[in-house]
BALOBA-1460 file (C-alpha; in Angstrom, 3 decimals):
// residues 321
<rec num="1" residu="m" x="43.189" y="58.570" z="-114.901"/>
<rec num="2" residu="l" x="40.263" y="56.202" z="-115.521"/>
<rec num="3" residu="k" x="42.673" y="53.299" z="-116.015"/>
<rec num="4" residu="l" x="44.406" y="54.098" z="-112.738"/>
<rec num="5" residu="l" x="41.046" y="54.273" z="-110.947"/>
<rec num="6" residu="l" x="39.935" y="50.933" z="-112.377"/>
<rec num="7" residu="n" x="43.250" y="49.319" z="-111.420"/>
<rec num="8" residu="s" x="42.913" y="50.705" z="-107.895"/>
<rec num="9" residu="r" x="39.375" y="49.357" z="-107.582"/>
<rec num="10" residu="y" x="40.505" y="45.984" z="-108.897"/>
<rec num="11" residu="c" x="43.370" y="45.810" z="-106.404"/>
<rec num="12" residu="f" x="40.989" y="46.794" z="-103.616"/>
<rec num="13" residu="f" x="38.529" y="44.078" z="-104.698"/>
<rec num="14" residu="v" x="41.294" y="41.445" z="-104.783"/>
<rec num="15" residu="m" x="42.476" y="42.521" z="-101.340"/>
<rec num="16" residu="i" x="38.969" y="42.248" z="-99.874"/>
<rec num="17" residu="c" x="38.503" y="38.802" z="-101.424"/>
<rec num="18" residu="f" x="41.850" y="37.651" z="-100.062"/>
<rec num="19" residu="l" x="41.109" y="38.928" z="-96.561"/>
<rec num="20" residu="s" x="37.650" y="37.362" z="-96.606"/>
<rec num="21" residu="y" x="39.086" y="34.032" z="-97.721"/>
<rec num="22" residu="t" x="41.789" y="34.129" z="-95.043"/>
<rec num="23" residu="q" x="39.356" y="35.042" z="-92.297"/>
<rec num="24" residu="t" x="36.886" y="32.338" z="-93.389"/>
<rec num="25" residu="k" x="39.588" y="29.706" z="-93.479"/>
<rec num="26" residu="a" x="40.915" y="30.670" z="-90.067"/>
<rec num="27" residu="q" x="37.634" y="30.450" z="-88.153"/>
<rec num="28" residu="l" x="36.664" y="27.691" z="-85.747"/>
<rec num="29" residu="t" x="33.112" y="28.604" z="-84.768"/>
<rec num="30" residu="y" x="29.595" y="27.136" z="-84.924"/>
<rec num="31" residu="n" x="29.390" y="28.362" z="-88.504"/>
<rec num="32" residu="e" x="32.106" y="25.904" z="-89.568"/>
<rec num="33" residu="l" x="31.732" y="23.214" z="-86.904"/>
<rec num="34" residu="s" x="29.090" y="20.777" z="-85.696"/>
<rec num="35" residu="v" x="29.345" y="19.629" z="-82.056"/>
<rec num="36" residu="q" x="27.966" y="16.095" z="-81.660"/>
<rec num="37" residu="y" x="26.537" y="16.474" z="-78.149"/>
<rec num="38" residu="d" x="24.294" y="13.428" z="-78.571"/>
<rec num="39" residu="s" x="27.008" y="11.090" z="-79.913"/>
<rec num="40" residu="p" x="29.708" y="10.884" z="-77.218"/>
<rec num="41" residu="w" x="32.506" y="8.309" z="-77.169"/>
<rec num="42" residu="t" x="32.700" y="6.982" z="-73.609"/>
<rec num="43" residu="f" x="35.088" y="4.535" z="-71.970"/>
<rec num="44" residu="k" x="35.369" y="4.159" z="-68.202"/>
<rec num="45" residu="k" x="36.075" y="7.640" z="-66.766"/>
<rec num="46" residu="l" x="36.700" y="9.417" z="-70.051"/>
<rec num="47" residu="q" x="34.207" y="10.799" z="-72.541"/>
<rec num="48" residu="l" x="34.930" y="12.569" z="-75.824"/>
<rec num="49" residu="i" x="32.338" y="14.753" z="-77.536"/>
<rec num="50" residu="p" x="33.227" y="14.782" z="-81.267"/>
<rec num="51" residu="v" x="33.353" y="18.071" z="-83.146"/>
<rec num="52" residu="r" x="33.043" y="17.698" z="-86.934"/>
<rec num="53" residu="f" x="33.655" y="20.021" z="-89.808"/>
<rec num="54" residu="k" x="30.468" y="20.844" z="-91.645"/>
<rec num="55" residu="g" x="30.210" y="19.549" z="-95.190"/>
<rec num="56" residu="k" x="28.550" y="21.014" z="-98.238"/>
<rec num="57" residu="g" x="24.997" y="22.072" z="-97.538"/>
<rec num="58" residu="e" x="25.703" y="22.498" z="-93.816"/>
<rec num="59" residu="g" x="27.284" y="25.932" z="-93.898"/>
<rec num="60" residu="g" x="30.785" y="24.677" z="-94.650"/>
<rec num="61" residu="e" x="32.958" y="25.498" z="-97.638"/>
<rec num="62" residu="s" x="34.005" y="22.020" z="-98.677"/>
<rec num="63" residu="d" x="34.124" y="18.366" z="-97.709"/>
<rec num="64" residu="n" x="37.927" y="18.458" z="-97.906"/>
<rec num="65" residu="h" x="39.028" y="19.752" z="-94.529"/>
<rec num="66" residu="t" x="42.710" y="18.855" z="-94.541"/>
<rec num="67" residu="m" x="45.451" y="21.462" z="-94.199"/>
<rec num="68" residu="f" x="48.375" y="19.444" z="-95.556"/>
<rec num="69" residu="n" x="46.547" y="16.859" z="-97.694"/>
<rec num="70" residu="g" x="47.423" y="14.263" z="-95.069"/>
<rec num="71" residu="n" x="51.164" y="14.894" z="-95.348"/>
<rec num="72" residu="i" x="51.606" y="15.367" z="-91.615"/>
<rec num="73" residu="i" x="52.725" y="13.119" z="-88.753"/>
<rec num="74" residu="s" x="52.892" y="13.483" z="-84.986"/>
<rec num="75" residu="f" x="56.009" y="14.612" z="-83.172"/>
<rec num="76" residu="s" x="56.121" y="11.312" z="-81.266"/>
<rec num="77" residu="e" x="56.101" y="9.318" z="-84.513"/>
<rec num="78" residu="a" x="58.791" y="11.559" z="-85.976"/>
<rec num="79" residu="m" x="61.006" y="10.992" z="-82.914"/>
<rec num="80" residu="r" x="60.385" y="7.252" z="-82.972"/>
<rec num="81" residu="k" x="61.372" y="7.052" z="-86.641"/>
<rec num="82" residu="h" x="64.359" y="9.398" z="-86.211"/>
<rec num="83" residu="k" x="62.867" y="11.948" z="-88.587"/>
<rec num="84" residu="i" x="63.469" y="14.878" z="-86.253"/>
<rec num="85" residu="t" x="66.187" y="16.058" z="-83.868"/>
<rec num="86" residu="v" x="65.956" y="18.232" z="-80.759"/>
<rec num="87" residu="k" x="68.991" y="20.088" z="-79.409"/>
<rec num="88" residu="e" x="69.848" y="22.454" z="-76.576"/>
<rec num="89" residu="m" x="70.370" y="26.142" z="-77.309"/>
<rec num="90" residu="s" x="72.965" y="28.575" z="-76.010"/>
<rec num="91" residu="s" x="73.665" y="32.275" z="-76.378"/>
<rec num="92" residu="d" x="76.467" y="34.664" z="-75.492"/>
<rec num="93" residu="g" x="75.246" y="34.719" z="-71.913"/>
<rec num="94" residu="g" x="75.225" y="30.910" z="-71.594"/>
<rec num="95" residu="p" x="72.617" y="28.182" z="-72.007"/>
<rec num="96" residu="d" x="69.171" y="29.199" z="-73.241"/>
<rec num="97" residu="v" x="66.824" y="27.153" z="-71.042"/>
<rec num="98" residu="s" x="63.618" y="28.469" z="-72.632"/>
<rec num="99" residu="t" x="64.350" y="27.486" z="-76.251"/>
<rec num="100" residu="l" x="65.125" y="24.264" z="-78.099"/>
<rec num="101" residu="l" x="66.349" y="23.835" z="-81.669"/>
<rec num="102" residu="v" x="64.256" y="21.414" z="-83.745"/>
<rec num="103" residu="k" x="65.125" y="20.119" z="-87.216"/>
<rec num="104" residu="n" x="62.955" y="18.040" z="-89.542"/>
<rec num="105" residu="h" x="64.931" y="15.480" z="-91.586"/>
<rec num="106" residu="s" x="61.926" y="14.067" z="-93.443"/>
<rec num="107" residu="q" x="59.707" y="15.037" z="-96.368"/>
<rec num="108" residu="e" x="56.678" y="15.273" z="-94.084"/>
<rec num="109" residu="n" x="55.241" y="18.064" z="-91.979"/>
<rec num="110" residu="i" x="55.500" y="17.323" z="-88.270"/>
<rec num="111" residu="m" x="52.862" y="18.292" z="-85.714"/>
<rec num="112" residu="l" x="54.335" y="19.606" z="-82.464"/>
<rec num="113" residu="m" x="51.826" y="20.347" z="-79.689"/>
<rec num="114" residu="s" x="51.926" y="22.507" z="-76.571"/>
<rec num="115" residu="g" x="52.568" y="20.374" z="-73.505"/>
<rec num="116" residu="e" x="54.415" y="17.576" z="-75.324"/>
<rec num="117" residu="i" x="57.399" y="16.518" z="-73.240"/>
<rec num="118" residu="v" x="60.954" y="15.737" z="-74.263"/>
<rec num="119" residu="q" x="62.944" y="13.915" z="-71.604"/>
<rec num="120" residu="g" x="66.716" y="14.279" z="-71.372"/>
<rec num="121" residu="g" x="68.895" y="17.173" z="-72.446"/>
<rec num="122" residu="k" x="70.151" y="19.194" z="-69.519"/>
<rec num="123" residu="q" x="66.630" y="19.007" z="-68.038"/>
<rec num="124" residu="d" x="63.199" y="17.731" z="-69.123"/>
<rec num="125" residu="r" x="61.127" y="20.265" z="-71.098"/>
<rec num="126" residu="a" x="57.559" y="20.713" z="-72.359"/>
<rec num="127" residu="f" x="56.865" y="22.583" z="-75.582"/>
<rec num="128" residu="g" x="55.298" y="25.982" z="-75.037"/>
<rec num="129" residu="k" x="53.261" y="26.192" z="-78.221"/>
<rec num="130" residu="t" x="51.596" y="24.221" z="-80.973"/>
<rec num="131" residu="t" x="53.194" y="24.556" z="-84.383"/>
<rec num="132" residu="i" x="54.142" y="22.693" z="-87.524"/>
<rec num="133" residu="i" x="57.749" y="21.788" z="-88.284"/>
<rec num="134" residu="p" x="57.850" y="21.867" z="-92.108"/>
<rec num="135" residu="s" x="59.893" y="19.478" z="-94.213"/>
<rec num="136" residu="g" x="63.470" y="20.569" z="-94.870"/>
<rec num="137" residu="r" x="66.374" y="20.905" z="-92.469"/>
<rec num="138" residu="h" x="65.534" y="24.429" z="-91.416"/>
<rec num="139" residu="k" x="66.346" y="25.637" z="-87.920"/>
<rec num="140" residu="n" x="63.139" y="25.870" z="-85.884"/>
<rec num="141" residu="y" x="63.419" y="27.606" z="-82.532"/>
<rec num="142" residu="i" x="60.701" y="26.386" z="-80.162"/>
<rec num="143" residu="s" x="59.821" y="27.939" z="-76.803"/>
<rec num="144" residu="v" x="59.761" y="25.441" z="-73.928"/>
<rec num="145" residu="f" x="59.018" y="25.206" z="-70.210"/>
<rec num="146" residu="c" x="61.140" y="23.281" z="-67.728"/>
<rec num="147" residu="v" x="59.303" y="20.369" z="-66.086"/>
<rec num="148" residu="e" x="62.280" y="19.274" z="-63.966"/>
<rec num="149" residu="k" x="63.582" y="22.353" z="-62.171"/>
<rec num="150" residu="g" x="66.112" y="20.590" z="-59.909"/>
<rec num="151" residu="r" x="68.371" y="19.150" z="-62.628"/>
<rec num="152" residu="w" x="70.776" y="20.926" z="-64.949"/>
<rec num="153" residu="d" x="73.411" y="18.559" z="-66.321"/>
<rec num="154" residu="d" x="76.667" y="19.886" z="-67.727"/>
<rec num="155" residu="k" x="76.566" y="17.082" z="-70.257"/>
<rec num="156" residu="a" x="73.190" y="16.926" z="-71.931"/>
<rec num="157" residu="k" x="71.489" y="13.563" z="-72.433"/>
<rec num="158" residu="t" x="69.846" y="12.603" z="-75.722"/>
<rec num="159" residu="f" x="66.291" y="13.861" z="-75.904"/>
<rec num="160" residu="k" x="63.415" y="11.402" z="-76.262"/>
<rec num="161" residu="h" x="59.677" y="11.905" z="-76.490"/>
<rec num="162" residu="a" x="57.969" y="11.279" z="-73.145"/>
<rec num="163" residu="g" x="54.276" y="11.905" z="-73.734"/>
<rec num="164" residu="t" x="52.092" y="14.961" z="-73.178"/>
<rec num="165" residu="a" x="51.391" y="16.755" z="-69.913"/>
<rec num="166" residu="d" x="48.019" y="16.505" z="-68.174"/>
<rec num="167" residu="a" x="45.445" y="19.261" z="-68.653"/>
<rec num="168" residu="a" x="46.295" y="21.079" z="-65.401"/>
<rec num="169" residu="v" x="49.937" y="21.545" z="-66.399"/>
<rec num="170" residu="r" x="48.991" y="22.291" z="-70.004"/>
<rec num="171" residu="k" x="46.570" y="24.967" z="-68.812"/>
<rec num="172" residu="q" x="49.452" y="26.822" z="-67.183"/>
<rec num="173" residu="i" x="51.440" y="26.521" z="-70.407"/>
<rec num="174" residu="d" x="48.552" y="27.539" z="-72.674"/>
<rec num="175" residu="v" x="46.952" y="30.251" z="-70.552"/>
<rec num="176" residu="t" x="49.531" y="31.826" z="-68.216"/>
<rec num="177" residu="q" x="52.690" y="31.138" z="-70.260"/>
<rec num="178" residu="r" x="54.642" y="31.506" z="-66.993"/>
<rec num="179" residu="q" x="57.383" y="29.128" z="-65.820"/>
<rec num="180" residu="s" x="56.642" y="29.818" z="-62.143"/>
<rec num="181" residu="k" x="53.016" y="28.718" z="-62.614"/>
<rec num="182" residu="v" x="54.116" y="25.522" z="-64.388"/>
<rec num="183" residu="w" x="56.501" y="24.671" z="-61.544"/>
<rec num="184" residu="k" x="53.823" y="25.423" z="-58.927"/>
<rec num="185" residu="q" x="51.343" y="23.074" z="-60.612"/>
<rec num="186" residu="i" x="53.959" y="20.319" z="-60.887"/>
<rec num="187" residu="d" x="54.909" y="20.708" z="-57.206"/>
<rec num="188" residu="t" x="51.223" y="20.422" z="-56.255"/>
<rec num="189" residu="e" x="50.772" y="17.222" z="-58.267"/>
<rec num="190" residu="l" x="53.962" y="15.659" z="-56.923"/>
<rec num="191" residu="a" x="52.860" y="16.439" z="-53.351"/>
<rec num="192" residu="d" x="49.333" y="15.090" z="-53.943"/>
<rec num="193" residu="k" x="50.770" y="11.806" z="-55.197"/>
<rec num="194" residu="n" x="53.559" y="11.633" z="-52.595"/>
<rec num="195" residu="k" x="56.041" y="11.733" z="-55.455"/>
<rec num="196" residu="k" x="58.246" y="14.620" z="-54.329"/>
<rec num="197" residu="n" x="61.776" y="14.062" z="-55.606"/>
<rec num="198" residu="k" x="65.152" y="15.785" z="-55.614"/>
<rec num="199" residu="t" x="64.802" y="17.275" z="-59.093"/>
<rec num="200" residu="s" x="61.029" y="17.937" z="-58.960"/>
<rec num="201" residu="a" x="60.721" y="15.832" z="-62.101"/>
<rec num="202" residu="y" x="57.138" y="15.981" z="-63.359"/>
<rec num="203" residu="l" x="57.511" y="12.626" z="-65.109"/>
<rec num="204" residu="n" x="57.696" y="10.904" z="-61.690"/>
<rec num="205" residu="a" x="54.005" y="11.758" z="-61.164"/>
<rec num="206" residu="y" x="53.093" y="11.380" z="-64.825"/>
<rec num="207" residu="n" x="54.306" y="7.779" z="-65.067"/>
<rec num="208" residu="d" x="51.776" y="6.562" z="-62.492"/>
<rec num="209" residu="s" x="48.981" y="6.571" z="-65.048"/>
<rec num="210" residu="i" x="50.889" y="4.928" z="-67.895"/>
<rec num="211" residu="p" x="49.419" y="1.436" z="-67.176"/>
<rec num="212" residu="d" x="45.969" y="2.919" z="-67.927"/>
<rec num="213" residu="d" x="47.069" y="4.160" z="-71.334"/>
<rec num="214" residu="t" x="46.719" y="0.858" z="-73.166"/>
<rec num="215" residu="s" x="43.029" y="0.213" z="-72.527"/>
<rec num="216" residu="y" x="41.979" y="3.817" z="-73.112"/>
<rec num="217" residu="l" x="44.121" y="4.149" z="-76.220"/>
<rec num="218" residu="r" x="42.837" y="0.875" z="-77.671"/>
<rec num="219" residu="f" x="39.216" y="1.954" z="-77.249"/>
<rec num="220" residu="f" x="39.563" y="5.481" z="-78.636"/>
<rec num="221" residu="i" x="41.871" y="4.497" z="-81.499"/>
<rec num="222" residu="n" x="39.337" y="1.859" z="-82.574"/>
<rec num="223" residu="k" x="36.537" y="4.441" z="-82.369"/>
<rec num="224" residu="m" x="38.467" y="6.720" z="-84.687"/>
<rec num="225" residu="k" x="39.293" y="3.885" z="-87.089"/>
<rec num="226" residu="s" x="35.624" y="2.877" z="-87.351"/>
<rec num="227" residu="s" x="34.488" y="6.419" z="-88.124"/>
<rec num="228" residu="d" x="34.416" y="8.038" z="-91.546"/>
<rec num="229" residu="s" x="33.764" y="11.590" z="-90.348"/>
<rec num="230" residu="s" x="36.031" y="14.584" z="-90.758"/>
<rec num="231" residu="y" x="36.877" y="15.684" z="-87.209"/>
<rec num="232" residu="a" x="38.038" y="19.085" z="-86.052"/>
<rec num="233" residu="g" x="38.569" y="17.925" z="-82.488"/>
<rec num="234" residu="f" x="36.919" y="16.828" z="-79.258"/>
<rec num="235" residu="i" x="35.620" y="18.020" z="-75.910"/>
<rec num="236" residu="a" x="36.954" y="15.832" z="-73.089"/>
<rec num="237" residu="v" x="34.809" y="15.111" z="-70.025"/>
<rec num="238" residu="t" x="35.371" y="13.111" z="-66.856"/>
<rec num="239" residu="g" x="33.060" y="12.777" z="-63.854"/>
<rec num="240" residu="n" x="31.302" y="16.095" z="-63.389"/>
<rec num="241" residu="r" x="33.980" y="18.263" z="-65.004"/>
<rec num="242" residu="i" x="35.118" y="19.248" z="-68.455"/>
<rec num="243" residu="i" x="38.838" y="18.666" z="-68.999"/>
<rec num="244" residu="n" x="39.087" y="20.936" z="-72.047"/>
<rec num="245" residu="a" x="38.156" y="21.358" z="-75.694"/>
<rec num="246" residu="e" x="40.774" y="20.966" z="-78.426"/>
<rec num="247" residu="l" x="39.999" y="21.970" z="-81.991"/>
<rec num="248" residu="f" x="42.196" y="21.959" z="-85.090"/>
<rec num="249" residu="a" x="41.902" y="23.727" z="-88.429"/>
<rec num="250" residu="g" x="42.353" y="20.515" z="-90.414"/>
<rec num="251" residu="s" x="41.186" y="16.936" z="-89.954"/>
<rec num="252" residu="d" x="44.718" y="15.738" z="-90.749"/>
<rec num="253" residu="v" x="46.148" y="17.998" z="-88.019"/>
<rec num="254" residu="c" x="43.504" y="16.715" z="-85.579"/>
<rec num="255" residu="l" x="44.420" y="13.128" z="-86.406"/>
<rec num="256" residu="a" x="48.151" y="13.817" z="-85.947"/>
<rec num="257" residu="a" x="47.452" y="15.141" z="-82.432"/>
<rec num="258" residu="y" x="44.837" y="12.532" z="-81.508"/>
<rec num="259" residu="i" x="46.887" y="9.910" z="-79.665"/>
<rec num="260" residu="e" x="48.856" y="12.431" z="-77.607"/>
<rec num="261" residu="n" x="45.619" y="14.165" z="-76.672"/>
<rec num="262" residu="i" x="44.162" y="10.867" z="-75.439"/>
<rec num="263" residu="k" x="47.284" y="10.292" z="-73.313"/>
<rec num="264" residu="s" x="46.975" y="13.792" z="-71.866"/>
<rec num="265" residu="y" x="43.319" y="13.191" z="-70.978"/>
<rec num="266" residu="v" x="44.141" y="9.875" z="-69.277"/>
<rec num="267" residu="h" x="46.840" y="11.582" z="-67.189"/>
<rec num="268" residu="s" x="44.255" y="14.214" z="-66.247"/>
<rec num="269" residu="l" x="41.960" y="11.669" z="-64.584"/>
<rec num="270" residu="t" x="41.992" y="11.630" z="-60.781"/>
<rec num="271" residu="p" x="40.730" y="9.121" z="-58.184"/>
<rec num="272" residu="a" x="37.904" y="11.565" z="-57.410"/>
<rec num="273" residu="d" x="36.618" y="11.466" z="-60.987"/>
<rec num="274" residu="g" x="33.773" y="9.110" z="-61.754"/>
<rec num="275" residu="i" x="31.776" y="8.075" z="-64.795"/>
<rec num="276" residu="p" x="31.206" y="11.138" z="-67.028"/>
<rec num="277" residu="n" x="27.848" y="12.671" z="-66.164"/>
<rec num="278" residu="k" x="27.844" y="16.139" z="-67.718"/>
<rec num="279" residu="t" x="24.539" y="16.824" z="-69.471"/>
<rec num="280" residu="q" x="24.301" y="17.984" z="-73.078"/>
<rec num="281" residu="d" x="23.027" y="21.355" z="-71.866"/>
<rec num="282" residu="e" x="26.032" y="21.763" z="-69.562"/>
<rec num="283" residu="i" x="28.455" y="20.942" z="-72.344"/>
<rec num="284" residu="k" x="26.699" y="23.307" z="-74.732"/>
<rec num="285" residu="s" x="26.869" y="26.013" z="-72.085"/>
<rec num="286" residu="f" x="30.651" y="25.540" z="-72.173"/>
<rec num="287" residu="t" x="30.976" y="25.624" z="-75.974"/>
<rec num="288" residu="d" x="28.703" y="28.686" z="-76.111"/>
<rec num="289" residu="k" x="31.506" y="30.564" z="-74.359"/>
<rec num="290" residu="f" x="33.895" y="30.326" z="-77.314"/>
<rec num="291" residu="l" x="32.185" y="28.980" z="-80.457"/>
<rec num="292" residu="p" x="29.413" y="31.473" z="-81.413"/>
<rec num="293" residu="d" x="31.711" y="33.939" z="-83.202"/>
<rec num="294" residu="k" x="35.254" y="35.326" z="-83.316"/>
<rec num="295" residu="t" x="34.574" y="38.207" z="-80.912"/>
<rec num="296" residu="i" x="33.183" y="35.965" z="-78.158"/>
<rec num="297" residu="q" x="35.918" y="33.433" z="-78.852"/>
<rec num="298" residu="k" x="38.754" y="35.921" z="-78.525"/>
<rec num="299" residu="k" x="37.371" y="37.319" z="-75.278"/>
<rec num="300" residu="y" x="36.992" y="33.884" z="-73.665"/>
<rec num="301" residu="l" x="40.358" y="32.521" z="-74.778"/>
<rec num="302" residu="t" x="42.171" y="35.562" z="-73.381"/>
<rec num="303" residu="t" x="41.827" y="34.090" z="-69.892"/>
<rec num="304" residu="n" x="40.689" y="30.502" z="-70.505"/>
<rec num="305" residu="g" x="42.659" y="29.106" z="-73.419"/>
<rec num="306" residu="r" x="44.786" y="29.935" z="-76.429"/>
<rec num="307" residu="m" x="44.770" y="30.059" z="-80.191"/>
<rec num="308" residu="y" x="47.899" y="28.858" z="-81.976"/>
<rec num="309" residu="y" x="48.891" y="29.912" z="-85.485"/>
<rec num="310" residu="y" x="51.122" y="28.655" z="-88.283"/>
<rec num="311" residu="n" x="51.891" y="30.900" z="-91.255"/>
<rec num="312" residu="n" x="49.281" y="33.342" z="-89.951"/>
<rec num="313" residu="e" x="46.550" y="30.691" z="-89.981"/>
<rec num="314" residu="v" x="44.866" y="29.210" z="-86.932"/>
<rec num="315" residu="i" x="45.899" y="25.581" z="-86.464"/>
<rec num="316" residu="h" x="44.907" y="24.789" z="-82.872"/>
<rec num="317" residu="l" x="42.354" y="26.127" z="-80.394"/>
<rec num="318" residu="v" x="42.362" y="24.913" z="-76.796"/>
<rec num="319" residu="a" x="39.716" y="26.060" z="-74.287"/>
<rec num="320" residu="y" x="39.410" y="25.283" z="-70.576"/>
<rec num="321" residu="d" x="36.222" y="25.430" z="-68.517"/>
């Protein structure tokens, strides 16, 4: 009886330790993160507020903040190097427009982010969630949203990576998760830019800002290269508005998403936006809505963002103002 009781207590202790470890590892709050309000990266209309993982002696667990020991690449790089394939899905009732089949042909983990666009197929799509496509030719079924509602080809075209949607479209994907809301936002942007077209193809409006990509990308890539910090993510600001905050559970995951995030921010800039002029207090007021603790975070993200998981661990937090 005593032996059984001791074994039960031991199992209970192990369970508590495991749950505590899992919960600690999964958190993205002020306890684990340091927001660098006074050290922004600014270029033209775009400003990034870095968010670092805390190191030893700062409330963090360790100076090693990677999730995959660096063995992770972006979806765009994987497509460019033919390390991944994307295919249409069908069911007994016909084509499945809301799901794509993704296979990883490499030995690396591949970062796939909500709002990333694949052009082609029977119609252009944007991924509906952030996840990791692990190495191995497993079948990965990914939810998607149509970003070209007027085209449905009988013969699908080869898919190719076409960038990442702007924050307004991504907000509908992340927060509402409703196709009708995504289409409505795309129609609004096409009308605003006088880019209405027969298939309501979002990429017609998106491509307008591509010439700006080079200068912005060059600046922010060089800023990252010259830094030796371990970043969890960034808060993006333009003019007098906050675009969003994107945080990742590993510095390697953050780095894999970095370039596509910059492209998304550039596409989010409008003619009305000016030089970033949000004060540190205003930005902190925003982060105070979702970083103090898990309870506050969950409540805010219910209507203003989303938390994405992989293998029951948080990998990506996105919050909108």
